[in-house]
Phi, psi and omega in degrees: 000133181282160180295322180297317179297318178298319179295318177297319179295318178296318179296319179297314179297319179297318178296321179295316180296316179298319179297320179292321178298315179294323177300313183286341178275344182287117183283345184277344181267128179298152183300319180297321178293320178299316179297314181296317180295320179295317178296315179299318179295315180297318179294321178296314178293324177296320179293334179273314189277321183299317176297328178298314178294322179296315179295322179299315178295319178298316180296319178299319181290328180284328184262358180293144178283115180243164177291127179275138178271139180288000000 
């Protein structure tokens, strides 16, 4: 993973955390709505990020140097 990609990933996670903190600090939004929005956001990011990690692991296993059988 390149350094630039890591920085973008850290910035993205930081923005998501800040947005959630601000959501939960807002007194005008009902508690039930805050819970639903947080759950929806977490599920959405999980649906995006988990397949990326799964494909990455699959690719590593396919491209790894293994002992060839004669």
